[in-house]
C-alpha positions as CSV (number, residue, x, y, z in Angstrom):
1,M,32.0,24.4,3.0
2,V,28.3,25.4,2.7
3,K,25.8,22.6,2.9
4,I,22.7,23.0,0.7
5,R,19.5,21.2,1.8
6,S,16.7,20.6,-0.6
7,R,13.3,21.6,0.4
8,R,12.1,18.0,0.2
9,A,14.8,17.0,2.8
10,E,13.7,19.8,5.2
11,E,10.1,18.6,5.0
12,S,11.1,14.9,5.4
13,D,9.8,13.3,8.7
14,P,12.1,10.4,9.7
15,N,9.2,8.8,11.7
16,A,6.7,9.0,8.9
17,L,5.4,5.7,7.5
18,R,6.7,5.2,3.9
19,C,4.4,3.4,1.3
20,W,4.5,2.5,-2.3
21,R,2.1,4.7,-4.4
22,C,1.4,3.4,-7.9
23,S,-1.2,1.8,-10.1
24,S,-0.8,-1.1,-12.5
25,D,-2.8,0.7,-15.2
26,A,-0.2,3.5,-15.5
27,S,2.1,3.1,-18.5
28,T,5.3,3.5,-16.4
29,A,4.2,1.4,-13.5
30,A,4.3,-2.2,-14.6
31,F,6.2,-3.0,-11.4
32,C,3.0,-2.2,-9.4
33,D,1.2,-5.2,-10.6
34,D,0.9,-8.4,-8.6
35,P,3.3,-9.8,-7.8
36,F,5.1,-6.5,-7.1
37,T,8.4,-6.3,-8.9
38,Q,10.7,-4.0,-7.0
39,E,13.7,-5.2,-8.9
40,I,12.6,-3.3,-12.0
41,V,11.9,0.0,-10.3
42,N,14.3,2.6,-11.5
43,E,15.6,5.5,-9.4
44,Q,13.1,8.1,-10.8
45,Q,10.2,5.7,-10.2
46,R,11.4,5.1,-6.7
47,K,11.6,8.8,-6.0
48,W,8.0,9.4,-7.1
49,S,6.5,6.0,-6.0
50,Y,8.0,5.4,-2.4
51,V,6.6,8.2,-0.5
52,E,6.1,9.4,3.1
53,C,2.5,9.2,4.5
54,N,2.2,12.4,6.5
55,H,-0.8,12.6,8.7
56,P,-3.6,14.8,7.3
57,P,-4.7,17.9,9.3
58,Q,-7.6,17.4,11.6
59,A,-10.9,17.5,9.7
60,S,-13.9,19.5,11.0
61,Y,-17.0,17.4,11.1
62,P,-20.5,18.9,10.6
63,F,-23.0,18.9,13.6
64,N,-20.4,18.8,16.2
65,Q,-19.5,15.1,15.6
66,Q,-16.4,13.8,17.3
67,N,-13.3,13.6,15.3
68,Q,-12.2,10.0,14.6
69,Q,-8.7,9.1,15.7
70,T,-6.9,8.1,12.4
71,R,-3.5,6.6,11.6
72,A,-1.5,6.6,8.4
73,V,-1.5,3.2,6.7
74,C,-0.2,1.7,3.5
75,K,-2.9,0.3,1.3
76,K,-2.9,-2.4,-1.4
77,M,-6.1,-2.8,-3.5
78,K,-7.0,-5.2,-6.3
79,Q,-10.0,-4.1,-8.3
80,V,-11.8,-5.0,-11.5
81,I,-12.6,-1.7,-13.3
82,N,-14.6,-2.1,-16.5
83,D,-13.5,-5.7,-16.8
84,R,-9.8,-4.8,-16.4
85,V,-7.8,-5.9,-13.2
86,V,-6.0,-3.0,-11.6
87,V,-3.7,-3.2,-8.6
88,S,-3.1,0.0,-6.8
89,R,-0.8,0.8,-3.8
90,S,-1.1,4.1,-1.8
91,C,-1.1,5.9,1.5
92,S,-4.3,6.1,3.2
93,F,-5.7,7.2,6.6
94,E,-8.1,5.0,8.6
95,D,-9.7,4.7,12.0
96,I,-7.3,3.4,14.5
97,N,-9.7,0.5,15.3
98,A,-10.3,-0.5,11.8
99,P,-9.4,-4.2,10.9
100,P,-6.7,-4.6,8.1
101,N,-9.3,-5.4,5.4
102,A,-11.9,-2.8,6.3
103,C,-11.3,-1.0,2.9
104,T,-12.7,-4.1,1.1
105,N,-16.2,-2.9,2.1
106,A,-15.8,0.6,0.9
107,Q,-18.6,1.9,-1.6
108,T,-17.6,2.0,-5.2
109,P,-19.5,2.6,-8.4
110,S,-21.1,-0.4,-10.1
111,Y,-18.4,-0.7,-12.7
112,I,-15.8,-1.3,-10.0
113,K,-15.5,-4.5,-8.0
114,T,-13.0,-4.7,-5.2
115,E,-11.5,-8.2,-5.1
116,F,-8.8,-7.5,-2.4
117,C,-8.0,-4.6,-0.1
118,E,-5.7,-4.6,2.9
119,T,-3.9,-2.0,4.9
120,C,-0.7,-2.4,6.9
121,L,1.6,-0.4,9.2
122,T,5.1,-0.9,8.3
123,D,7.4,0.8,5.7
124,G,6.8,-0.5,2.2
125,C,4.5,-3.2,3.5
126,N,2.0,-2.6,0.5
127,G,4.8,-3.8,-1.9
128,A,4.2,-7.3,-0.6
129,S,2.2,-10.0,-2.4
130,Q,-1.3,-10.6,-1.1
131,Y,0.0,-14.1,0.0
132,G,1.9,-13.4,3.1
133,P,4.4,-15.4,5.1
134,A,1.9,-18.0,6.1
135,A,1.2,-18.9,2.6
136,L,4.9,-19.1,1.8
137,L,5.5,-21.4,4.9
138,V,2.8,-23.8,3.6
139,V,4.4,-24.0,0.1
140,V,7.9,-24.5,1.5
141,T,6.7,-27.1,4.0
142,A,4.8,-29.0,1.3
143,F,7.9,-28.8,-0.9
144,L,10.2,-30.2,1.8
145,A,7.7,-33.0,2.7
146,K,7.7,-34.0,-1.0
147,L,11.4,-33.8,-1.2
148,L,12.0,-36.0,1.9
149,A,9.4,-38.5,0.8
150,W,11.3,-38.9,-2.5
């Protein structure tokens, strides 16, 4: 039996970070909004939207500046663009010493206002809500306290 391997499979890196890549302003990416709705992602959307973040080749810097050490990260960004809220999720590369919300301070044109931007380092992490486990714990605790007081 002859096994046929696709080109994509040959290029796949089992150690590569995998991130969601989508934008809520695309007509076929309603799942990308906040909250992220993975349950409505069909197989074709998953194929194109859940991607490997392969590290870019080393850049050459002018004037003999040292290369920054970078790492692949998943990024989630919420921006107001021309008075319309857009949530985007992508692969990105950042300095290894950058804090998780450093992208909030990135320069943008005047018609774009960044409300939220965060990077993370685990597969699919940019598919999470901007409210993480700590916020969920507060809600659950408050609910249980109210239930016990009743």
